[in-house]
Residue frames as a rotation matrix with the C-alpha (Angstrom) as fourth column:
MET 1
-0.319 -0.930 0.185 -26.08
-0.937 0.279 -0.210 -91.75
0.143 -0.240 -0.960 62.62
ARG 2
0.773 0.452 -0.446 -26.21
-0.402 0.892 0.207 -95.51
0.491 0.019 0.871 62.35
VAL 3
-0.195 -0.814 0.547 -24.29
-0.979 0.133 -0.152 -97.51
0.051 -0.565 -0.823 64.97
LEU 4
0.658 0.284 -0.697 -23.71
-0.293 0.950 0.111 -101.26
0.693 0.131 0.709 64.84
GLU 5
0.113 -0.596 0.795 -22.34
-0.993 -0.046 0.107 -102.61
-0.027 -0.801 -0.598 68.10
GLY 6
0.208 -0.067 0.976 -20.94
-0.442 0.884 0.155 -106.05
-0.873 -0.463 0.154 68.86
ILE 7
0.551 -0.044 -0.833 -19.59
-0.827 0.104 -0.553 -106.57
0.111 0.994 0.020 65.34
LEU 8
0.570 -0.392 -0.722 -16.91
0.170 0.916 -0.363 -108.95
0.804 0.084 0.589 66.62
SER 9
0.694 -0.480 0.536 -14.55
-0.709 -0.329 0.624 -109.62
-0.123 -0.813 -0.568 69.45
ASP 10
0.666 -0.604 -0.437 -11.12
0.197 0.708 -0.678 -111.24
0.719 0.366 0.591 69.48
ARG 11
-0.182 -0.809 -0.559 -8.76
0.779 0.228 -0.583 -111.84
0.600 -0.542 0.589 72.41
GLY 12
-0.214 0.205 -0.955 -10.70
0.876 -0.392 -0.280 -109.39
-0.432 -0.897 -0.096 74.52
SER 13
-0.919 -0.084 -0.386 -10.83
-0.074 -0.923 0.378 -106.57
-0.388 0.376 0.841 71.95
ARG 14
-0.061 0.959 0.278 -14.32
0.728 0.233 -0.645 -105.55
-0.683 0.163 -0.712 70.88
TYR 15
-0.954 -0.272 0.124 -15.40
0.267 -0.592 0.760 -103.70
-0.133 0.758 0.638 67.73
ALA 16
0.193 0.972 -0.134 -18.30
0.568 -0.222 -0.792 -101.51
-0.800 0.077 -0.595 66.70
VAL 17
-0.777 -0.377 0.504 -18.90
0.628 -0.412 0.660 -99.41
-0.042 0.830 0.557 63.58
ALA 18
0.159 0.805 -0.572 -20.85
0.510 -0.563 -0.651 -96.23
-0.845 -0.188 -0.500 62.93
GLY 19
-0.782 -0.431 0.450 -21.48
0.607 -0.363 0.707 -93.95
-0.142 0.826 0.545 60.00
GLY 20
0.319 0.898 -0.302 -23.54
0.654 -0.439 -0.616 -91.22
-0.686 -0.001 -0.728 58.49
PRO 21
0.719 0.017 0.695 -23.59
0.609 -0.497 -0.618 -88.37
0.334 0.868 -0.368 55.97
CYS 22
0.404 -0.679 -0.613 -20.45
0.370 -0.492 0.788 -86.23
-0.837 -0.545 0.053 55.97
ARG 23
0.845 0.000 0.536 -19.14
0.520 -0.237 -0.821 -83.71
0.127 0.972 -0.200 53.42
SER 24
0.479 -0.697 0.533 -16.11
-0.325 -0.705 -0.630 -82.09
0.815 0.129 -0.564 55.08
SER 25
-0.454 -0.711 -0.536 -13.41
0.358 0.406 -0.841 -82.47
0.816 -0.574 0.070 57.71
GLU 26
-0.774 0.238 0.587 -15.45
-0.583 -0.631 -0.512 -80.20
0.248 -0.739 0.627 59.98
GLU 27
0.331 0.940 -0.080 -18.51
-0.864 0.336 0.376 -82.44
0.380 -0.055 0.923 59.64
ALA 28
0.216 -0.339 -0.916 -16.26
0.107 0.940 -0.323 -85.46
0.971 -0.028 0.239 60.29
ARG 29
-0.836 -0.546 0.058 -14.98
0.043 -0.170 -0.985 -83.94
0.547 -0.820 0.165 63.53
ASP 30
-0.420 0.773 0.476 -18.57
-0.900 -0.422 -0.109 -83.11
0.116 -0.474 0.873 64.55
PHE 31
0.438 0.588 -0.680 -19.68
-0.537 0.778 0.327 -86.66
0.721 0.222 0.656 63.75
VAL 32
-0.194 -0.602 -0.774 -16.94
0.364 0.689 -0.627 -88.24
0.911 -0.403 0.085 65.89
LYS 33
-0.902 -0.090 0.421 -17.66
-0.303 -0.563 -0.769 -85.74
0.306 -0.822 0.481 68.68
ALA 34
0.012 0.989 0.150 -21.37
-0.962 -0.029 0.271 -86.72
0.272 -0.147 0.951 68.58
LEU 35
0.379 0.050 -0.924 -20.44
-0.090 0.996 0.017 -90.43
0.921 0.077 0.382 68.65
LYS 36
-0.556 -0.727 -0.402 -18.20
0.369 0.218 -0.904 -89.83
0.745 -0.651 0.147 71.68
ARG 37
-0.391 0.526 0.755 -21.10
-0.803 -0.596 0.000 -88.25
0.450 -0.606 0.655 73.56
ARG 38
0.803 0.486 -0.345 -22.01
-0.289 0.824 0.488 -91.85
0.521 -0.292 0.802 74.17
LYS 39
0.515 -0.637 0.573 -19.77
-0.809 -0.141 0.570 -92.62
-0.282 -0.758 -0.589 77.16
LYS 40
0.667 -0.226 0.710 -19.04
0.180 0.974 0.140 -96.09
-0.723 0.035 0.690 75.88
PHE 41
0.717 -0.375 0.587 -17.50
0.643 0.030 -0.766 -94.68
0.270 0.927 0.262 72.68
ALA 42
0.732 -0.466 0.496 -15.68
-0.499 -0.863 -0.075 -91.90
0.463 -0.192 -0.865 74.53
ARG 43
0.472 -0.540 0.697 -13.91
-0.659 0.309 0.686 -94.59
-0.586 -0.783 -0.210 76.57
ALA 44
0.967 -0.103 0.232 -12.91
0.224 0.779 -0.586 -96.62
-0.120 0.618 0.777 73.49
THR 45
0.153 -0.988 -0.032 -9.24
0.483 0.046 0.874 -97.10
-0.862 -0.149 0.484 72.75
HIS 46
-0.896 -0.443 -0.030 -9.61
0.159 -0.383 0.910 -96.11
-0.414 0.811 0.413 69.07
ASN 47
0.396 0.918 -0.007 -12.25
0.292 -0.133 -0.947 -94.40
-0.871 0.373 -0.321 66.93
SER 48
-0.707 -0.707 0.024 -10.64
0.168 -0.135 0.976 -94.66
-0.687 0.694 0.214 63.49
TRP 49
0.378 0.926 0.008 -12.49
0.308 -0.118 -0.944 -93.15
-0.873 0.359 -0.330 60.55
ALA 50
-0.833 -0.544 0.103 -12.45
0.295 -0.277 0.914 -92.13
-0.469 0.792 0.391 56.90
VAL 51
0.386 0.915 -0.117 -14.62
0.323 -0.253 -0.912 -90.26
-0.864 0.314 -0.393 54.41
LEU 52
-0.585 -0.450 0.675 -14.39
0.792 -0.137 0.595 -89.46
-0.175 0.882 0.437 50.69
THR 53
0.212 0.637 -0.741 -15.44
0.352 -0.757 -0.551 -85.86
-0.912 -0.144 -0.385 50.11
GLU 54
0.930 0.166 0.329 -15.60
0.367 -0.343 -0.865 -83.65
-0.031 0.924 -0.380 47.03
ASP 55
0.717 -0.693 0.079 -12.33
-0.692 -0.721 -0.039 -82.11
0.084 -0.027 -0.996 48.23
GLY 56
-0.141 -0.784 -0.604 -10.67
-0.571 0.563 -0.597 -85.49
0.808 0.261 -0.528 48.55
PRO 57
0.321 0.232 -0.918 -10.15
0.413 0.838 0.356 -88.27
0.852 -0.493 0.174 51.07
ILE 58
-0.022 -0.294 0.956 -9.93
-0.815 -0.549 -0.187 -87.56
0.579 -0.783 -0.227 54.81
LYS 59
0.457 0.151 -0.877 -8.91
0.223 0.935 0.277 -90.15
0.861 -0.322 0.393 57.40
ASN 60
0.077 -0.443 0.893 -7.84
-0.905 -0.407 -0.124 -90.46
0.419 -0.799 -0.432 61.02
ASP 61
-0.229 -0.271 -0.935 -6.26
-0.023 0.962 -0.273 -93.55
0.973 -0.041 -0.226 62.60
ASP 62
0.551 0.385 0.740 -6.82
-0.670 -0.323 0.668 -92.36
0.497 -0.864 0.080 66.20
GLY 63
0.028 -0.691 0.722 -3.78
-0.947 0.213 0.241 -94.35
-0.320 -0.691 -0.648 67.29
GLU 64
0.410 0.145 0.900 -4.66
0.055 0.982 -0.183 -97.52
-0.910 0.124 0.395 65.34
ALA 65
-0.333 -0.690 -0.643 -1.95
-0.545 -0.415 0.728 -97.15
-0.769 0.593 -0.238 62.68
GLY 66
-0.987 -0.119 -0.112 -3.26
-0.152 0.425 0.892 -97.95
-0.059 0.897 -0.438 59.20
ALA 67
-0.500 0.857 0.128 -6.92
0.636 0.464 -0.616 -98.29
-0.588 -0.226 -0.777 60.18
GLY 68
0.104 0.544 -0.833 -8.01
-0.206 -0.807 -0.553 -95.04
-0.973 0.229 0.028 58.51
MET 69
-0.513 -0.373 -0.773 -6.41
-0.817 -0.063 0.573 -96.10
-0.262 0.926 -0.273 55.21
THR 70
-0.955 0.218 0.200 -8.08
0.239 0.967 0.090 -99.52
-0.174 0.133 -0.976 55.44
ILE 71
-0.087 0.973 -0.215 -11.48
0.497 -0.144 -0.856 -97.84
-0.864 -0.181 -0.470 55.84
LEU 72
0.014 0.032 -0.999 -10.72
-0.565 -0.825 -0.034 -95.36
-0.825 0.565 0.007 53.05
ARG 73
-0.870 -0.394 -0.295 -9.78
-0.465 0.460 0.757 -98.10
-0.163 0.796 -0.583 50.58
MET 74
-0.703 0.669 0.242 -13.04
0.629 0.743 -0.227 -99.90
-0.332 -0.007 -0.943 51.24
LEU 75
0.165 0.752 -0.638 -15.05
0.188 -0.659 -0.728 -96.70
-0.968 0.000 -0.250 50.73
GLU 76
-0.308 -0.370 -0.876 -13.18
-0.759 -0.459 0.461 -96.06
-0.573 0.808 -0.140 47.47
ARG 77
-0.987 -0.115 0.109 -13.78
-0.044 0.859 0.511 -99.63
-0.152 0.499 -0.853 46.28
ASP 78
-0.394 0.915 0.083 -17.50
0.841 0.395 -0.370 -99.36
-0.371 -0.076 -0.926 46.96
GLY 79
-0.580 0.117 0.806 -17.75
0.512 -0.717 0.473 -95.82
0.633 0.687 0.356 45.57
VAL 80
0.402 0.711 -0.577 -19.15
0.901 -0.192 0.390 -94.44
0.167 -0.676 -0.717 48.84
ARG 81
-0.581 -0.558 0.592 -18.82
0.490 -0.821 -0.294 -90.65
0.650 0.119 0.750 48.92
ASP 82
-0.467 0.347 0.814 -19.83
-0.518 -0.853 0.066 -88.04
0.717 -0.391 0.578 51.47
HIS 83
0.763 0.639 -0.099 -20.41
-0.325 0.511 0.796 -90.72
0.559 -0.575 0.597 54.10
ILE 84
-0.183 -0.854 0.486 -18.14
-0.908 -0.042 -0.416 -91.20
0.376 -0.518 -0.768 57.13
VAL 85
0.689 0.272 -0.672 -17.43
0.014 0.922 0.387 -94.64
0.725 -0.275 0.631 58.57
VAL 86
0.024 -0.612 0.791 -15.96
-0.929 -0.305 -0.208 -94.92
0.369 -0.730 -0.576 62.08
VAL 87
0.368 -0.005 -0.930 -14.57
0.153 0.987 0.056 -98.22
0.917 -0.163 0.363 63.39
THR 88
0.360 -0.151 0.921 -14.35
-0.862 -0.430 0.267 -98.30
0.355 -0.890 -0.285 67.17
ARG 89
0.158 -0.376 -0.913 -12.09
0.191 0.919 -0.345 -100.68
0.969 -0.120 0.217 69.09
TRP 90
0.703 -0.048 0.710 -11.94
-0.704 -0.192 0.684 -101.33
0.104 -0.980 -0.169 72.80
PHE 91
-0.127 -0.877 -0.464 -8.52
-0.621 0.435 -0.652 -102.91
0.773 0.205 -0.600 73.37
GLY 92
0.819 0.558 -0.132 -8.70
-0.308 0.621 0.721 -106.15
0.484 -0.550 0.681 75.32
GLY 93
0.645 -0.612 0.458 -5.10
-0.571 0.014 0.821 -106.35
-0.509 -0.791 -0.340 76.52
THR 94
0.100 -0.604 0.790 -3.67
0.402 0.751 0.524 -108.66
-0.910 0.265 0.318 73.85
PRO 95
-0.334 -0.269 -0.903 -2.09
-0.648 -0.631 0.428 -107.21
-0.685 0.728 0.037 70.68
LEU 96
0.558 0.690 0.461 -3.84
-0.078 0.596 -0.799 -108.52
-0.826 0.410 0.386 67.55
GLY 97
-0.533 -0.818 0.217 -1.07
0.217 0.116 0.969 -107.91
-0.818 0.563 0.116 65.02
GLY 98
-0.979 0.070 -0.194 -2.28
-0.206 -0.269 0.941 -108.05
0.013 0.961 0.278 61.43
ASP 99
-0.556 0.828 -0.075 -5.64
0.823 0.561 0.089 -109.48
0.116 -0.012 -0.993 62.50
ARG 100
-0.308 0.459 -0.833 -6.69
0.398 -0.733 -0.551 -105.96
-0.864 -0.502 0.043 63.51
PHE 101
-0.766 0.021 -0.642 -6.82
-0.527 -0.593 0.609 -104.96
-0.368 0.805 0.465 59.82
ARG 102
-0.822 0.517 -0.239 -9.07
0.235 0.690 0.685 -107.90
0.519 0.506 -0.689 59.00
HIS 103
-0.380 0.693 -0.612 -11.30
0.884 0.078 -0.461 -106.87
-0.272 -0.716 -0.643 61.90
VAL 104
-0.515 0.172 -0.839 -11.50
-0.156 -0.982 -0.106 -103.29
-0.843 0.077 0.533 60.63
GLN 105
-0.886 0.170 -0.431 -12.46
-0.426 0.065 0.902 -104.69
0.182 0.983 0.015 57.21
THR 106
-0.673 0.661 -0.333 -15.11
0.665 0.737 0.118 -106.92
0.323 -0.142 -0.936 58.79
ALA 107
-0.342 0.533 -0.774 -16.59
0.597 -0.513 -0.617 -103.96
-0.726 -0.673 -0.143 60.66
VAL 108
-0.633 0.071 -0.771 -16.64
-0.486 -0.811 0.325 -101.73
-0.602 0.581 0.548 57.56
ARG 109
-0.904 0.307 -0.297 -18.19
-0.098 0.528 0.844 -104.50
0.416 0.792 -0.447 55.45
ALA 110
-0.517 0.746 -0.420 -20.92
0.852 0.400 -0.338 -105.03
-0.084 -0.533 -0.842 58.07
TYR 111
-0.327 0.365 -0.872 -21.68
0.154 -0.889 -0.430 -101.31
-0.932 -0.275 0.235 57.98
LEU 112
-0.751 -0.012 -0.660 -21.71
-0.598 -0.413 0.687 -101.06
-0.280 0.911 0.303 54.18
ASP 113
-0.855 0.474 -0.211 -23.93
0.311 0.793 0.524 -104.13
0.416 0.382 -0.825 53.91
ALA 114
-0.332 0.747 -0.576 -26.37
0.833 -0.054 -0.550 -102.75
-0.442 -0.662 -0.605 56.50
ARG 115
-0.459 0.098 -0.883 -26.34
-0.203 -0.979 -0.004 -99.38
-0.865 0.178 0.469 54.72
ALA 116
-0.916 0.093 -0.391 -27.12
-0.378 0.127 0.917 -101.03
0.135 0.988 -0.082 51.37
GLU 117
-0.663 0.695 -0.278 -29.96
0.686 0.713 0.147 -103.04
0.300 -0.093 -0.949 52.90
GLY 118
-0.145 0.599 -0.788 -31.35
0.777 -0.424 -0.465 -99.97
-0.612 -0.679 -0.404 54.64
GLY 119
0.427 0.322 0.845 -31.07
0.863 -0.423 -0.275 -97.74
0.269 0.847 -0.459 51.60
GLY 120
0.897 -0.098 -0.430 -28.89
0.141 -0.860 0.491 -95.19
-0.418 -0.501 -0.758 53.46
């Protein structure tokens, strides 16, 4: 599991991103459960995620409507399969409107870039 914290913050909301190998919805649930063992992530407002598996795409918005699809589209565009990406948001009290999608994209891009550099 690779976790990148402090990706960005805007109007009090903070973002992190995590990812790792994942081949099924069961593995995805286990991955998110393992991430939430870190108290900080368990207390997050949203842990939105997506993964492209052999059986098809799987996503979960975790209350951040549209975030899972945003992550999924980026994974599809980059051809990343069998690898879950989770974008975590701690809500800062001010709604971000459409900016939240740009922030999800920024977090996913940071993760994919770090993954490419690290060979994972």
